[in-house]
C-alpha positions in Angstrom: 315.6 293.3 67.6 313.9 293.2 64.2 312.7 290.7 61.6 313.9 290.2 58.0 312.0 288.0 55.5 313.6 285.3 53.4 313.3 284.6 49.7 312.8 280.8 50.1 311.5 278.3 52.6 314.5 276.0 53.4 316.6 278.3 55.5 317.8 276.6 58.7 316.5 279.5 60.8 313.4 280.3 58.8 310.0 280.3 60.5 306.6 281.9 60.0 306.0 284.8 62.3 304.5 288.2 62.6 305.9 289.7 59.5 306.1 293.5 59.6 307.3 293.9 56.0 304.0 293.2 54.5 305.2 290.0 52.8 302.5 287.5 53.3 303.5 283.8 53.4 307.2 284.7 53.7 309.3 283.0 56.3 311.6 285.2 58.4 314.6 285.4 60.7 315.2 287.7 63.7 318.2 289.9 64.0 319.4 291.7 67.1 321.9 294.6 67.5 324.0 295.2 70.6 325.8 298.5 71.1 327.2 300.9 73.8 326.5 304.5 74.5 328.7 305.6 71.6 326.2 304.1 69.2 325.5 300.8 67.6 326.4 298.3 66.5 329.0 296.5 68.5 327.7 293.0 68.0 325.0 291.3 65.9 323.1 288.1 66.4 320.6 286.1 64.3 317.9 283.9 65.8 315.1 281.7 64.4 312.0 283.5 63.1 309.8 282.6 66.0 312.1 284.2 68.6 310.4 286.8 70.8 312.2 289.9 72.1 312.9 288.8 75.8 314.1 285.3 74.9 317.8 286.0 73.9 318.4 288.7 76.5 320.2 286.4 79.0 322.6 285.2 76.2 323.4 288.8 75.3 324.1 289.8 78.9 326.5 286.8 79.2 328.1 287.8 75.9 328.9 291.2 77.2 330.6 289.8 80.3 332.4 286.9 78.8 333.4 288.1 75.3 333.9 291.9 76.0 335.1 291.6 79.6 332.6 294.3 80.9 331.2 293.6 84.4 329.6 296.9 85.4 326.8 297.1 82.9 323.4 298.9 82.7 321.2 297.5 79.9 318.6 299.6 78.1 316.1 298.4 75.6 312.8 299.2 73.8 309.4 298.4 75.3 309.0 294.7 75.8 312.7 293.9 75.5 313.5 294.0 79.3 310.6 292.6 81.3 310.3 291.6 85.0 312.0 288.2 84.6 315.0 289.8 82.8 315.3 292.6 85.3 315.4 290.0 88.2 318.1 288.0 86.4 320.2 291.1 85.9 319.8 292.1 89.6 321.0 288.6 90.7 324.2 289.1 88.6 324.8 292.6 90.1 323.8 294.3 86.9 321.3 297.2 86.2 318.8 298.0 83.6 316.7 300.9 82.2 313.5 299.4 80.8 310.9 301.6 79.1 307.4 301.6 80.6 304.3 300.8 78.7 301.3 303.2 78.8 299.3 301.0 81.3 302.3 300.8 83.6 302.7 304.6 83.4 299.0 305.1 84.1 299.3 302.8 87.2 302.2 304.9 88.6 300.1 308.0 88.2 297.1 306.5 89.9 299.2 305.2 92.8 300.9 308.6 93.3 304.4 307.5 92.5 304.4 310.1 89.7 302.3 313.2 89.4 300.8 314.8 86.3 301.6 318.3 87.6 305.4 317.7 87.5 307.5 319.8 85.2 306.7 319.3 81.5 308.7 318.7 79.4 311.5 318.4 81.9 312.4 315.0 83.2 310.5 314.2 86.4 311.3 311.4 88.8 309.6 309.4 91.6 310.8 306.8 94.1 308.9 303.5 94.8 309.2 301.5 98.0 311.4 298.9 96.4 314.1 301.4 95.8 313.3 301.7 92.1 313.4 305.1 90.4 310.7 306.0 87.9 311.2 308.7 85.4 308.7 310.5 83.2 308.8 313.1 80.5 306.3 314.6 78.0 307.5 315.2 74.5 305.8 318.4 73.3 305.9 317.5 69.6 304.6 314.0 70.2 301.8 315.3 72.4 300.7 317.8 69.7 300.7 315.0 67.1 298.5 312.8 69.2 296.0 315.6 70.0 295.8 316.3 66.3 295.3 312.7 65.2 292.7 311.8 67.8 289.8 313.6 66.0 290.8 311.9 62.7 290.8 308.5 64.3 287.4 309.1 65.8 286.0 310.3 62.5 287.3 307.1 60.9 285.6 305.0 63.6 282.3 306.9 63.1 282.5 306.4 59.3 282.8 302.7 59.8 279.9 302.6 62.2 277.8 304.6 59.7 278.7 302.2 56.9 277.7 299.2 59.0 274.3 300.9 59.8 273.8 301.5 56.1 274.6 297.8 55.4 272.1 296.8 58.0 269.4 298.9 56.3 270.2 297.5 52.9 270.1 293.9 54.2 267.3 293.5 56.8 268.3 289.9 57.6 271.9 290.8 58.5 272.9 290.3 62.1 274.0 293.5 63.8 275.9 291.7 66.5 278.1 290.2 63.9 279.7 293.5 63.1 280.5 294.2 66.8 283.8 292.2 67.1 285.2 293.8 64.0 284.4 297.3 65.1 285.8 296.7 68.6 289.0 295.3 67.1 289.4 298.3 65.0 288.8 300.6 68.0 291.6 298.7 69.9 294.0 299.2 67.0 293.2 302.9 66.8 293.5 303.1 70.7 290.0 304.4 71.0 288.4 301.6 73.0 289.1 303.2 76.4 286.9 306.2 75.7 284.5 305.2 72.9 281.5 303.0 73.8 279.7 300.9 71.2 276.0 300.1 71.7 273.5 298.3 69.6 269.8 299.2 69.8 267.2 298.0 67.2 269.9 296.9 64.8 271.6 300.3 64.9 275.2 300.8 66.0 275.8 303.9 68.1 279.2 305.4 69.1 279.3 307.3 72.4 282.3 309.3 73.4 283.0 309.1 77.2 284.2 312.6 78.0 285.8 311.7 81.3 287.7 308.7 79.9 288.8 310.8 76.9 290.2 313.5 79.1 292.0 310.9 81.2 293.5 309.3 78.1 294.6 312.7 76.8 296.7 313.3 80.0 299.2 310.8 78.7 299.6 312.3 75.3 303.3 312.4 74.5 304.3 310.9 77.8 306.8 308.1 78.2 308.3 306.6 81.3 311.5 304.8 82.4 312.4 302.6 85.3 315.9 301.9 86.8 317.4 300.4 89.9 320.5 302.8 89.6 320.9 305.2 92.5 321.0 309.0 91.8 324.7 309.0 92.6 325.3 306.3 90.0 323.2 308.0 87.3 321.3 311.3 87.6 317.8 311.3 86.0 319.1 313.3 83.0 321.7 310.7 82.3 319.1 307.9 82.5 316.9 309.8 80.1 319.8 310.4 77.6 320.7 306.7 77.6 317.2 305.8 76.7 317.1 308.4 73.9 320.3 306.9 72.5 318.2 303.9 71.4 317.3 306.1 68.4 320.7 305.2 67.0 319.7 301.5 67.1 316.5 302.3 65.2 318.5 304.3 62.6 320.9 301.4 62.2 318.0 299.0 61.6 316.4 301.3 59.0 319.7 301.7 57.2 320.5 298.0 57.2 317.0 296.8 56.2 316.6 299.2 53.2 318.8 300.8 50.6 321.7 301.1 50.3 322.6 298.0 52.4 319.3 296.1 52.0 319.9 293.0 54.2 316.5 291.6 53.0 315.6 289.5 51.3 318.0 286.7 52.2 318.7 283.9 49.7 321.0 281.6 51.6 320.0 278.3 53.4 322.6 277.0 55.9 322.5 278.3 59.5 325.9 280.0 59.4 325.3 281.8 56.2 322.5 284.2 57.2 324.6 285.0 60.2 327.5 285.8 58.0 325.2 287.8 55.7 324.0 289.9 58.7 327.6 290.4 59.9 328.7 291.7 56.5 325.8 294.2 56.5 326.7 295.3 60.0 330.4 295.9 59.0 329.2 297.8 55.9 327.1 300.0 58.2 330.1 300.7 60.3 331.9 301.9 57.2 328.9 304.1 56.4 329.0 305.7 59.9 332.7 306.3 59.5 332.4 307.9 56.1 329.5 310.0 57.4 331.7 311.3 60.2 334.6 312.0 57.8 332.5 313.7 55.2 330.4 315.8 57.5 332.8 318.8 57.2 332.4 318.5 53.4 328.6 318.8 53.6 328.3 315.6 51.6 326.1 312.6 52.4 327.4 309.1 52.1 325.2 308.4 49.1 326.4 311.5 47.3 330.0 310.8 48.2 329.9 307.3 46.9 328.1 308.2 43.6 331.2 309.5 41.7 333.6 306.8 43.0 332.8 304.3 40.2 334.3 306.6 37.7 337.7 306.0 39.3 338.6 303.1 37.1 341.6 300.9 36.7 343.9 301.0 33.7 345.9 298.0 32.6 349.6 298.3 32.3 351.4 295.9 30.0 355.2 296.2 30.2 357.5 294.4 27.8 358.4 292.0 30.6 355.8 290.5 33.0 354.2 290.8 35.4 351.3 292.9 34.2 349.6 295.3 36.6 346.7 297.8 37.0 347.3 301.4 37.7 344.9 304.1 39.0 344.6 307.5 37.3 344.9 310.7 39.3 341.4 311.4 40.7 339.8 314.8 40.0 339.4 317.4 42.7 336.0 316.3 44.1 337.0 312.7 44.6 340.4 313.7 45.9 338.8 315.9 48.6 336.5 313.0 49.7 339.4 310.5 49.8 341.6 313.0 51.8 338.7 313.7 54.3 338.4 309.9 54.9 342.2 309.6 55.3 342.4 307.2 52.3 345.6 307.0 50.2 345.2 305.1 47.0 348.0 302.9 45.8 349.8 303.7 42.6 349.4 300.2 41.1 347.7 296.8 41.7 349.4 293.6 40.9 347.1 291.1 39.0 346.2 288.2 41.2 344.7 286.0 38.5 341.4 285.8 40.4 338.3 286.6 38.4 335.3 288.3 40.1 331.8 287.8 38.6 328.8 289.9 39.3 325.2 288.9 39.5 324.6 289.8 35.9 327.2 287.5 34.4 327.5 284.8 37.1 324.5 282.8 35.8 325.6 282.8 32.2 329.1 281.6 33.2 327.6 278.7 35.1 325.8 277.4 31.9 327.7 274.7 30.0 329.2 275.8 26.8 327.4 274.6 23.7 329.5 272.9 21.1 328.1 273.3 17.6 327.8 270.1 15.5 329.0 270.1 11.9 327.2 268.0 9.4 
């Protein structure tokens, strides 16, 4: 699920929420994509802007069974999408899930011995809990290296903030040193340093102390992520469970493509409840076309954007015979365009009959709506 901001305030689904697009004061809607292992999207839904991730999950599971006729289902989702209540509801229906574990959940499994840190890295490791649940863990080497590299920079940022606060205390003797503590602690939480950096105040001076043992313990989870499933090894080996979770990257790619250029679902300018849903559906269908073109043009070593760029030059020519009806005809495309059309298995018609329907673009639509001015003769 993701959020998309609106241009106005009167959309039927609009609501203020945690806007991640950096648009302050903008109302938003929530969109969700549903896909299978072949890649998204297979279905799209639009919810009010205050909808949280787990809320629509039951409706989507019912949709898969009722609309698509699929009854042996294993759901996968990002962190926070499938929680305990949703897992229990799926189990009651005879369905399965592969939720991603949070860092605190993964740390708890390591403390209780369900998983061990000395298991093969970066291979997929697995442990079995008493409830029959399977827990998988893997360390991504590249992600672990990035986290180790950024940790000193985050600590330096935190220390610079503390030094600036001490300098302000010195310049303003009446300033309250305790007043800066909540702000610094909040910043440490955001940088994920609060577990191993201690903040103390003595004689109006802020001091940062690195807890070496806690820092070492926190570094053990660098690049680690965990999964949980109630599938048996016979139903799904640990490698298959891991691959299904990694397939969620296709969902993230779909969201990025749909939210930004060239599809740019945001901002949304419509008001009635059905219209933002129709808008999101059209964008999803356009994304399906882009995926199809990318597959067709991969052998030509051409991206979708590069392949679409020369197509506007393929214009229509008007044919006016002596006797109606008039028609439009297409010229023969040059070799580059012909190769792309052939790769996409597209055959252009020789002629188009004129339908009499006029299509206006954004540039001339507004001027056409303005009433015609009739000059007055004196």
